[in-house]
C-alpha positions as CSV (number, residue, x, y, z in Angstrom):
1,X,0.0,0.0,0.0
2,X,2.9,2.3,0.7
3,X,4.3,1.7,-2.7
4,X,1.0,2.5,-4.4
5,X,0.7,5.7,-2.3
6,X,4.3,6.7,-3.5
7,X,3.4,6.1,-7.1
8,X,0.0,7.9,-7.0
9,X,0.9,10.4,-4.3
10,X,1.6,13.3,-6.8
11,X,-1.6,12.6,-8.6
12,X,-3.6,12.5,-5.4
13,X,-1.8,15.7,-4.2
14,X,-2.7,17.4,-7.5
15,X,-6.3,16.3,-7.3
16,X,-6.5,17.4,-3.6
17,X,-4.8,20.8,-4.5
18,X,-7.2,21.3,-7.4
19,X,-10.2,20.5,-5.1
20,X,-8.9,22.9,-2.4
21,X,-8.4,25.6,-5.1
22,X,-11.9,24.9,-6.4
23,X,-13.4,25.2,-2.9
24,X,-11.4,28.4,-2.3
25,X,-12.7,29.9,-5.5
26,X,-16.3,28.8,-4.6
27,X,-15.8,30.3,-1.2
28,X,-14.5,33.6,-2.6
29,X,-16.8,34.1,-5.6
30,X,-20.0,32.2,-4.6
31,X,-20.4,31.8,-0.8
32,X,-19.1,35.2,0.3
33,X,-21.3,37.1,-2.1
34,X,-24.3,35.0,-1.1
35,X,-23.5,35.7,2.6
36,X,-23.2,39.4,1.8
37,X,-26.6,39.3,0.0
38,X,-28.2,37.6,3.0
39,X,-26.7,40.2,5.3
40,X,-27.9,43.0,3.1
41,X,-31.4,41.4,2.9
42,X,-31.4,41.0,6.7
43,X,-30.5,44.6,7.1
44,X,-33.2,45.7,4.7
45,X,-35.8,43.6,6.4
46,X,-34.8,45.0,9.8
47,X,-35.1,48.5,8.4
48,X,-38.6,47.7,7.0
49,X,-39.6,46.2,10.3
50,X,-38.5,49.3,12.1
51,X,-40.5,51.5,9.7
52,X,-43.6,49.3,10.2
53,X,-43.1,49.5,14.0
54,X,-42.9,53.2,13.8
55,X,-46.1,53.3,11.7
56,X,-47.8,51.1,14.3
57,X,-46.7,53.3,17.1
58,X,-47.9,56.4,15.3
59,X,-51.3,54.7,14.6
60,X,-51.5,53.6,18.3
61,X,-50.8,57.1,19.4
62,X,-53.5,58.5,17.1
63,X,-56.0,55.9,18.4
64,X,-55.1,56.7,22.0
65,X,-55.6,60.4,21.3
66,X,-58.9,59.8,19.7
67,X,-60.0,57.6,22.5
68,X,-59.1,60.2,25.1
69,X,-61.0,62.9,23.1
70,X,-64.0,60.6,22.9
71,X,-63.9,59.9,26.6
72,X,-63.8,63.6,27.3
73,X,-66.8,64.2,25.0
74,X,-68.7,61.3,26.7
75,X,-68.0,62.8,30.1
76,X,-69.3,66.2,29.0
77,X,-72.4,64.5,27.6
78,X,-72.9,62.6,30.9
79,X,-72.7,65.9,32.8
80,X,-75.2,67.5,30.5
81,X,-77.6,64.6,30.9
82,X,-77.3,64.7,34.7
83,X,-78.0,68.4,34.6
84,X,-81.0,67.9,32.4
85,X,-82.3,65.1,34.6
86,X,-82.1,67.4,37.6
87,X,-83.9,70.1,35.7
88,X,-86.6,67.7,34.7
89,X,-87.0,66.6,38.3
90,X,-87.4,70.3,39.3
91,X,-90.0,70.8,36.6
92,X,-91.9,67.8,37.8
93,X,-92.0,69.2,41.3
94,X,-93.2,72.6,40.0
95,X,-95.9,70.9,37.9
96,X,-97.1,68.9,40.8
97,X,-97.0,72.1,43.0
98,X,-99.0,74.0,40.4
99,X,-101.5,71.1,40.1
100,X,-102.0,71.1,43.9
101,X,-102.5,74.9,44.0
102,X,-104.9,74.7,41.1
103,X,-106.9,72.1,43.0
104,X,-107.0,74.3,46.1
105,X,-108.0,77.3,44.1
106,X,-110.8,75.3,42.5
107,X,-111.9,74.2,45.9
108,X,-111.9,77.8,47.1
109,X,-113.8,78.9,44.0
110,X,-116.4,76.3,44.7
111,X,-116.8,77.4,48.3
112,X,-117.2,81.0,47.1
113,X,-119.9,79.9,44.6
114,X,-121.7,78.1,47.4
115,X,-121.6,81.2,49.5
116,X,-122.8,83.3,46.7
117,X,-125.7,80.9,46.0
118,X,-126.7,81.0,49.7
119,X,-126.6,84.8,49.7
120,X,-128.6,85.0,46.5
121,X,-131.1,82.5,47.7
122,X,-134.5,84.0,48.9
């Protein structure tokens, strides 16, 4: 086996050197540019994701601002409705009071009519 290796050693060395050179060329001209492209693509994707995140943050801020504004308007509406409910309650009290006074006045008018009838009676 050693003699065979001595005879074919230079051929095997040449083939191994050629393969090593071929691998080095592949590494230099194929693999490195592909890795660079992947790195560039990753950087581009990261940049796009950052831009999308920024847009989401802006949209979230706008939604939060609108929500705050809507809550303020709802609070103002609630206060107005409470005030109107109080005013309606007061109007109801006044209406009941007027009704009671009207009933008393009608009763007094009836008493006065009775008295006038008794005075006019022969």
